[in-house]
N, CA and C of each residue as an Amber inpcrd file, in Angstrom:
protein
   354
 154.7060000 156.9850000 -80.0770000 154.1680000 156.1760000 -79.8800000
 154.9710000 155.5670000 -78.0080000 156.4720000 156.4340000 -78.0350000
 157.4850000 156.0300000 -77.2450000 157.0360000 156.1050000 -75.7260000
 156.6180000 158.1470000 -75.7370000 155.7110000 158.2820000 -75.3550000
 154.3450000 157.4110000 -74.3420000 153.6870000 156.8600000 -75.1440000
 152.4030000 155.2490000 -74.4210000 153.3660000 154.5750000 -73.7850000
 154.9200000 154.3300000 -74.4420000 155.2890000 152.3510000 -73.7810000
 155.6140000 153.1010000 -72.3930000 156.1940000 154.7190000 -72.4080000
 156.8620000 155.1140000 -70.8990000 155.3320000 155.5570000 -70.1990000
 154.6460000 155.9780000 -70.6880000 153.0420000 155.7860000 -69.6090000
 152.9180000 154.8160000 -69.2860000 152.9160000 154.0750000 -69.8410000
 152.6480000 152.6100000 -69.3950000 153.5310000 152.3090000 -68.5850000
 155.0180000 151.9780000 -68.8310000 155.5480000 151.4920000 -67.7560000
 155.5840000 151.8740000 -66.3890000 155.4500000 153.6430000 -66.6330000
 154.8520000 154.1110000 -65.0790000 154.1990000 153.8320000 -64.8960000
 153.0130000 153.9330000 -65.4110000 151.9370000 153.2160000 -64.8450000
 152.0250000 151.8520000 -64.2840000 152.5630000 151.3150000 -64.2910000
 152.6250000 149.0100000 -64.4880000 153.8590000 149.5020000 -62.9330000
 154.6740000 151.0410000 -62.9340000 155.5380000 150.9520000 -61.8940000
 154.9210000 151.2540000 -60.6430000 154.0510000 152.4340000 -60.5370000
 153.3000000 153.1010000 -59.5380000 152.0340000 151.7480000 -59.0440000
 151.7790000 151.5050000 -60.7610000 150.9250000 149.8200000 -59.2980000
 151.5570000 149.0050000 -58.7970000 153.2690000 148.4570000 -59.5430000
 153.7840000 147.5290000 -58.2900000 154.3720000 148.2270000 -57.3320000
 154.5070000 149.6570000 -57.0720000 154.7440000 150.5260000 -56.0250000
 153.6490000 149.6650000 -54.5620000 152.8820000 150.3310000 -55.6160000
 151.5080000 150.6210000 -54.4950000 151.1250000 148.9560000 -53.8900000
 151.3190000 147.9760000 -54.9090000 150.8320000 146.4610000 -54.8330000
 152.1250000 146.2250000 -53.3870000 152.8950000 146.5990000 -53.7210000
 154.1410000 146.2020000 -52.4730000 153.7170000 146.9490000 -51.0540000
 153.4680000 148.7210000 -51.4240000 152.9780000 148.8490000 -49.9160000
 151.9590000 147.7170000 -49.3530000 150.6170000 148.0920000 -50.3440000
 149.7200000 147.2620000 -49.4680000 150.6140000 146.0090000 -48.9910000
 151.0410000 144.9020000 -49.8740000 151.4010000 144.2150000 -48.9430000
 152.4050000 143.7520000 -47.5230000 153.0480000 145.7840000 -47.3710000
 153.5150000 145.3820000 -46.1020000 152.7230000 145.4390000 -45.4220000
 151.5390000 146.5410000 -45.7000000 150.8450000 147.3030000 -44.2240000
 149.6460000 145.6020000 -44.2690000 149.8890000 144.6800000 -45.1190000
 149.1410000 143.5630000 -44.6160000 150.0780000 142.6720000 -43.5060000
 151.1020000 142.7010000 -43.8380000 152.1530000 141.8690000 -42.8960000
 152.4170000 142.1960000 -42.2800000 152.1090000 144.2100000 -41.9200000
 151.7500000 144.9220000 -40.5430000 151.0750000 144.5490000 -40.1300000
 149.7930000 144.3430000 -40.2080000 148.6400000 144.0200000 -39.8030000
 148.2030000 142.8370000 -38.6520000 149.3800000 141.7460000 -40.1390000
 148.8970000 140.1640000 -39.7720000 149.7400000 140.5790000 -38.5320000
 151.0970000 140.6000000 -38.3530000 152.0210000 141.4710000 -36.8350000
 151.3960000 141.4240000 -35.4620000 149.8480000 142.5830000 -36.0540000
 149.9890000 143.5650000 -34.7860000 148.3830000 142.4960000 -34.5400000
 148.0400000 141.7620000 -35.5200000 146.8450000 140.9920000 -34.5440000
 147.5930000 139.6670000 -33.8050000 148.4000000 139.4360000 -34.4460000
 149.2560000 138.7020000 -33.0530000 149.6300000 138.8390000 -32.3770000
 149.9330000 139.8880000 -32.4460000 150.5360000 141.0000000 -30.9500000
 148.8830000 140.9390000 -30.2300000 148.3470000 141.4100000 -30.8040000
 146.9090000 141.1370000 -30.3760000 146.2660000 140.3760000 -29.7900000
 146.4160000 139.3190000 -30.1190000 146.1380000 137.5570000 -29.3210000
 146.8590000 137.6570000 -28.3890000 148.2680000 138.1720000 -28.9710000
 148.7930000 137.2580000 -27.5860000 149.2940000 138.4630000 -26.2370000
 148.7260000 139.7700000 -25.8080000 148.1370000 140.5030000 -24.9900000
 146.9570000 140.1050000 -24.7370000 146.1220000 139.7900000 -25.6140000
 144.9060000 139.2240000 -24.9060000 144.5130000 137.8450000 -23.9850000
 145.9110000 137.2380000 -24.5360000 145.6950000 135.6910000 -23.7910000
 146.3770000 136.2040000 -22.4970000 147.3650000 136.9910000 -22.4010000
 148.3670000 138.0400000 -21.2660000 147.1920000 138.6060000 -20.6660000
 146.2510000 139.4580000 -20.5390000 145.3370000 139.7990000 -20.1330000
 144.7190000 139.1960000 -18.9530000 143.9980000 138.1240000 -20.0030000
 143.6910000 136.8480000 -19.6030000 143.9210000 135.8780000 -18.1120000
 145.4310000 136.3550000 -18.9810000 146.4410000 135.2660000 -17.7590000
 146.1640000 136.1090000 -16.2500000 146.6730000 137.8780000 -16.5420000
 146.6770000 137.9330000 -15.3610000 145.1430000 138.8280000 -14.3570000
 143.9520000 138.2920000 -15.2820000 143.1740000 138.5320000 -14.5350000
 142.9500000 137.6440000 -13.6830000 143.0090000 136.2370000 -14.2010000
 142.9860000 135.0110000 -13.7240000 143.9430000 134.7980000 -12.5260000
 144.7510000 135.2120000 -12.3830000 145.8970000 135.5580000 -11.1140000
 145.7100000 136.3570000 -10.5670000 144.0920000 137.0290000 -10.9210000
 143.9920000 139.0120000 -10.1650000 143.3950000 137.9610000  -9.1030000
 142.6240000 136.8810000  -9.5930000 141.2470000 136.7290000  -8.6640000
 142.0610000 135.3470000  -8.0920000 142.3540000 135.0540000  -8.3770000
 143.2300000 134.1900000  -7.4210000 143.3540000 135.1410000  -5.8640000
 144.3120000 135.9200000  -6.2620000 145.2060000 136.9680000  -5.0580000
 143.4830000 137.1590000  -4.4460000 142.5560000 137.3830000  -5.3550000
 142.1280000 137.9250000  -4.1480000 140.8750000 136.6930000  -3.3370000
 141.2730000 135.8300000  -4.1870000 140.8670000 134.3090000  -3.1710000
 142.2370000 134.5690000  -1.6520000 142.8560000 134.4510000  -2.3630000
 144.5130000 134.1840000  -1.6060000 143.6340000 135.6860000  -0.0360000
 143.2060000 136.4820000  -0.3580000 143.5850000 137.3780000   0.5480000
 142.7270000 137.1450000   1.5420000 141.6350000 136.9410000   1.2340000
 139.4880000 136.3450000   1.8050000 140.2920000 135.4470000   2.1480000
 141.0120000 134.0260000   1.7210000 141.2460000 133.5120000   2.6650000
 142.7900000 133.9500000   4.4090000 143.0710000 134.9970000   3.7310000
 144.4610000 135.0720000   4.6230000 143.3670000 135.7670000   5.6840000
 142.3520000 136.8990000   4.9350000 141.7540000 137.4800000   5.7420000
 141.3490000 137.2250000   6.7840000 139.9980000 135.9710000   6.4500000
 139.3330000 135.0580000   7.2970000 140.7310000 134.3260000   8.3750000
 141.4230000 134.0540000   7.8240000 142.7570000 133.4840000   8.5400000
 142.5890000 134.0290000   9.9610000 142.7800000 135.1180000  10.1650000
 143.8400000 136.0020000  10.1560000 142.9930000 136.7510000  11.1620000
 141.5320000 136.8490000  11.0040000 140.4090000 137.8320000  11.5180000
 140.9240000 139.4220000  11.7160000 141.3270000 139.2440000  11.2860000
 142.1710000 141.0840000  10.9240000 140.9760000 142.0920000  10.0500000
 141.1450000 143.1490000  10.7350000 140.1700000 144.1010000  10.4450000
 140.8540000 145.0870000   8.9030000 142.0610000 145.2690000   8.8710000
 143.1400000 145.8690000   8.3980000 142.9950000 144.7360000   6.7770000
 143.6480000 145.3390000   5.5330000 142.8430000 144.3600000   4.6850000
 144.5310000 143.8420000   4.4200000 145.2160000 142.9880000   4.0610000
 145.9770000 141.7580000   3.8000000 146.9810000 142.0730000   2.0090000
 147.4820000 143.0080000   2.2240000 148.2080000 143.6960000   0.2100000
 149.3420000 142.2970000  -0.0480000 148.9770000 142.0290000  -0.8990000
 149.7210000 140.6720000  -1.4750000 150.3840000 141.0250000  -2.7990000
 152.0320000 141.6780000  -2.3650000 152.6610000 142.0440000  -3.7310000
 153.0510000 140.6710000  -5.0920000 153.5190000 140.9910000  -6.3130000
 153.7200000 140.1300000  -6.6940000 155.2900000 140.0250000  -7.1910000
 156.3330000 141.0500000  -6.3840000 157.0920000 141.1210000  -5.8780000
 157.3030000 140.4550000  -4.5950000 158.3730000 139.5840000  -4.9240000
 158.3930000 138.7960000  -3.1640000 159.1420000 139.1950000  -2.9240000
 159.3840000 138.9820000  -0.8940000 159.6730000 140.0590000  -0.2240000
 161.0530000 139.3790000   0.1810000 161.6380000 139.3370000  -0.4480000
 163.5470000 139.2030000  -0.5440000 163.7710000 140.4870000   0.2480000
 164.0170000 141.4670000  -0.1110000 164.3740000 142.4720000   0.9050000
 164.2690000 142.6210000   3.0300000 162.8020000 141.7970000   2.2750000
 161.9410000 141.8990000   3.5170000 163.3470000 141.1800000   5.0800000
 163.1030000 140.4330000   4.2410000 164.4910000 138.7080000   4.7070000
 165.7270000 138.7260000   5.1180000 165.9380000 139.8880000   3.5350000
 167.2640000 140.1040000   3.6520000 167.6670000 141.1680000   4.9650000
 166.5970000 142.2050000   5.4140000 166.5510000 142.8740000   7.0550000
 165.9060000 142.4320000   7.9720000 164.9690000 141.4480000   7.7450000
 164.9050000 140.9370000   9.1810000 166.3640000 139.7510000   9.4940000
 166.3970000 139.0320000   8.7440000 168.0120000 138.6830000   9.1710000
 170.0490000 139.5380000   9.3620000 169.5290000 140.2260000   8.7600000
 170.3420000 140.8770000   8.8380000 170.4210000 141.5000000  10.8440000
 169.0170000 141.5990000  10.3330000 168.1340000 142.7520000  12.3830000
 168.5770000 141.3720000  12.6720000 168.2490000 140.0260000  13.0950000
 168.8360000 139.1540000  14.1520000 170.0070000 138.6550000  13.7340000
 170.8450000 138.4750000  13.6060000 172.4290000 138.7650000  13.2060000
 173.3100000 139.8160000  13.8080000 172.7740000 140.5890000  13.8610000
 173.1610000 141.9250000  14.3240000 172.7910000 142.1220000  16.2890000
 171.6430000 141.1570000  16.2370000 171.1100000 141.1460000  17.8120000
 171.6000000 140.2020000  18.5440000 171.8470000 139.4730000  17.5180000
 172.1920000 137.7090000  17.9730000 173.9260000 137.9750000  19.0300000
 174.4780000 138.7730000  17.6750000 175.7490000 139.1740000  17.7520000
 175.8930000 140.0340000  19.2770000 175.0400000 141.3290000  19.2340000
 174.7800000 141.6330000  20.6480000 174.5300000 140.9340000  21.6030000
 173.8040000 139.5550000  22.0240000 173.5870000 139.0050000  22.7170000
 175.1210000 138.2980000  23.5550000 175.0360000 137.5320000  22.3360000
 176.1760000 137.0630000  22.2280000 177.3360000 137.4360000  23.5490000
 178.1090000 139.1380000  22.9900000 179.0940000 139.9740000  23.8200000
 178.4950000 140.2970000  24.9030000 177.0560000 140.3570000  25.2800000
 177.0300000 140.6650000  26.5520000 176.7540000 139.4440000  27.0920000
 176.4030000 138.0950000  26.3990000 176.6410000 136.9750000  27.2030000
 175.2120000 136.5440000  28.2310000 174.1190000 137.3270000  27.2280000
 172.6760000 137.2490000  27.4410000 172.4020000 136.6610000  25.7470000
 171.1360000 135.2290000  26.6490000 170.4760000 134.6570000  25.3060000
 169.2300000 135.0180000  25.1230000 168.9700000 135.1770000  23.9480000
 167.5490000 135.8980000  23.7670000 166.8880000 134.4780000  23.5660000
 165.5360000 134.2670000  24.0330000 164.3000000 133.4810000  24.4930000
 163.4150000 134.5550000  23.7930000 162.8960000 133.4380000  22.1980000
 161.5370000 132.9070000  22.3980000 161.0920000 132.2510000  22.4430000
 159.1360000 132.1930000  22.0160000 158.5010000 131.0050000  22.5840000
 158.6840000 130.1140000  21.1700000 158.9640000 129.4220000  21.1340000
 158.1040000 128.3660000  20.1040000 156.6300000 128.8020000  19.5250000
 155.5650000 129.2020000  19.5150000 155.0310000 130.1480000  18.7480000
 154.8280000 131.3390000  18.2800000 155.7910000 131.6700000  19.0570000
 156.8400000 132.8830000  18.3000000 156.9040000 132.4940000  16.9550000
 157.6380000 131.6940000  17.1510000 159.2570000 131.1330000  16.4080000
 157.5130000 130.3410000  15.2060000 156.7080000 129.9480000  15.2900000
 155.9080000 129.6180000  14.3310000 155.0910000 130.3540000  14.0350000
 154.7170000 131.5270000  14.8840000 153.7380000 132.8900000  14.0870000
 154.6070000 132.5900000  12.7290000 156.1940000 133.8980000  12.9000000
 156.6350000 134.4250000  12.5860000 156.7400000 134.0110000  10.9210000
 156.7220000 132.4850000  10.9930000 157.4850000 131.7330000   9.8560000
 156.6040000 131.5870000   9.0010000 154.6230000 131.3750000   9.5620000
 153.4970000 131.3600000   9.2560000 153.0950000 133.0010000   8.4150000
 153.1070000 133.6010000   8.9400000 153.1120000 134.6030000   8.6600000
 154.2990000 135.0590000   7.0960000 155.4270000 134.5500000   7.0670000
 156.1180000 134.7000000   5.5880000 155.6310000 133.2620000   4.5480000
 155.0540000 132.6530000   4.8930000 155.3100000 131.3170000   4.4210000
 153.8330000 131.2450000   3.6460000 153.1360000 132.1120000   4.3140000
 151.7990000 131.8070000   3.8760000 151.0850000 132.7780000   2.6320000
């Protein structure tokens, strides 16, 4: 009789552990489903952003009428701006020390401003 009770308790324990394992797996599956949905939304957002960037590239190429394709990177051109500012400062300091003044046309300034703000 004690052996039957022990076997029954062992079976109940085994079933309880299996149910707990199944519940953990169900929670994991729910988490994965939520994560998958978030990734799908992010993917859709990136696809829309990609389409907008392609349209912007086409617009810029049409405006500039260049045959060379224009590449737009997601990362801002902070390093380029820094290099341009440093080069400009170096040029101005050299020009000031020589007593000459750097001359640029208004058209050149407009073009450089538009090319980086576009």
